N, C-alpha and C positions, 0 to 999 in steps of 0.2 A: 588862357588863350589871349593873345594881344589883339589890338584893334585891327591890324593889317590882316591877321589870320581870319578874324571874324568877317571882314569885308570880302576876302577871297572866297570864304565859304558861302557868303550871300551871293556873290557873282556866279559861283558854280551852280546855283539853283536857277539861273536864268535860261529859259528855253522859250522859243516862239510859242505864242498862245493864239489860236485861231479865233475868229470873231464870235463863234457860238459859245466860247468859254469866257468872253469878256462882258462884264456888266457895268452899268453906270455907277458912279460918275467917271467920265474921262478926266484927263488932266485939266487943271485950271490954266489960265493964261500965264500965271506965275510959274507953274510947274513945267509948262512947255518951255518957257524962257530959261528955266534952270537947266533943263535937259539940253537946250541949245548952247548954253554956256559950257557944258561939259563937252559938247561936240567940237567946240572951238579948241579943245586941247588935243585934237588929232594931229599927228605929224603933218606939217604943211610946209614943205620946201618952197621957199620964195614968198611965203605968206600970201598966197593967192586967194585963199578962202574959196575954193571952187565948189562951194555948196551953200544952200540956204534952205530953210524950212518954211513952209506956208501952211498955216493952220486953217482948216476949213471949219467954220462955225456951224452949229446945229441948224441955224436959219439958212445956211447956204447949201445944205445937202440936197434940197429939191432941185436947185439949178444944176448942181453937179450930176444928179441923177438924169436930168434931161440931156446933158452932154454925153453921158455914158450910153443912154438909150439911142440917141441919134447916131453915135458912132457905130453901135451894133447894127442899126438899120442900114447904114451906108456900107457896112461889110457884108450885107446880104444875109444876116442871121434871121432865124425864124422869130415869130412873135414871142414865143416862150423864151428864147435866148435874149431877146431885147429886154424883156421884163427882168430876167436874171441880171443883165448888165445894169439896168436901172436900180435894182435892189442893192447892188454892190456899193453904191454911194452911201448907203446907210450902215455899212459894216463897221462895227466897233463904236463904242461911245465917244471916242476921240479919234480924229483923223487929221493927218498931216501929209503934205506932199513934200518930197525931197527933190529939190531942183539942183542940177549940177551945171557948172560952167567950166568945162574943160577946154583949155586953150591950146592951140598948136603953134602959137607964135612966141613961146617962151623957151628958148633953146636949153637953158639950164634946168628946166622942170618939164620933162617930156610928159605927154598925156597919160602914160601909164602911172606915173607918180601922182598925178592929180587925181586919177580914179582911185588910187590907194587911199588918198586923203579923204575922198568922198565916202569910201567904205568905212574907214576908221571913224569918221564923224558920225556915220549912221550907227556904228556899234556903240560909241560913247553915248549917243543920244538914247539908244535903247537900254543900255546899262543903267543910265541915270533914271529912266522911267522905272526900271525894275527895282532899283534901290529905294524909290519913292512908293513902292507897293503896287505898281501897275504891271499888268501883263501887256505884252506888245508883240506885233508881228509886222515884218516888212512884206509888202505885196506888190506884184507888178501886174502882168496881163496886158491885154490889148489896149487898155485905156491909156497906158503910159506912152504909147506910140500914136495915139489918135491925134490927127492934126488939130481938131477943135479943142480938145483937152489941152494939148500942148500950147496952143495960142492963149488959152485962158490962164495958164500958170507961168509961162516962160517968156523971157525977153530975148533980145538978139543974142545969139551964141549960147543959149541955155538949152538944157534937155531935162525933161521930167524923168528922174531916175526910178522912183518908186513911191509907194504910199506907205505910211506907218499908221497902223491902228493901235489904239491903246484903251485900256479900261481895267477895272478891278477883276482879278482872276476869279472865276466861279469854281475852279478846281485847281488842285496842285499841278504844276507843270511836270513833265517827265521827259527824260532824254530819249533821243532817237536810238535805235539799235546800232551798235557798233561805234558809239561815241566815246572811244577811249583815246587818250593822248598818244598811246603807243602807235596808233594808226597814222599819225601825222607828224611825228617827230623822230629823228634818228641822228646819229653822229655822222659826220662826213667821212666817206671813204674815198681816198684819192683815186682808186681804180674805177669809180663810177664814171660812166661816160655820158 
């Protein structure tokens, strides 16, 4: 088997891994940077780089937990739901925010192309983590739309897209049911309307 086949086989083993199956350590600063370097290989029409990653350090989790809890309170959630929101800031040994800056003032690169770039960057980032031996998962939820969380991570024109958690897998990942390529690829038929 050649190196390309081995790499494809390794990538075929990547599945999202939830926080209860991720153990310390999370990625180091160098490993996060290496993953971000791979994210920069995403197709990027116009070289807009409509994404960036923000690493949340262990010492910053308490502050993030406070933002999550305050947002849950403002949304009128119960005390139990507020505590669950607070706990989400501690999900995964490593935590990164993906921030998008999708512009509508670039006629040659419409917003949908920029969002494709953001998604491709996320996938390259997660594939890089996988190849370094980490499990990872992209998460969203109410926190990505919360005004205070948004203000803490985003500048003008930016939007918090999602969170990425990463750590060492505590068990082997497994595919979701129905995850065969035949479900998502076909030849073009000219009579398709």
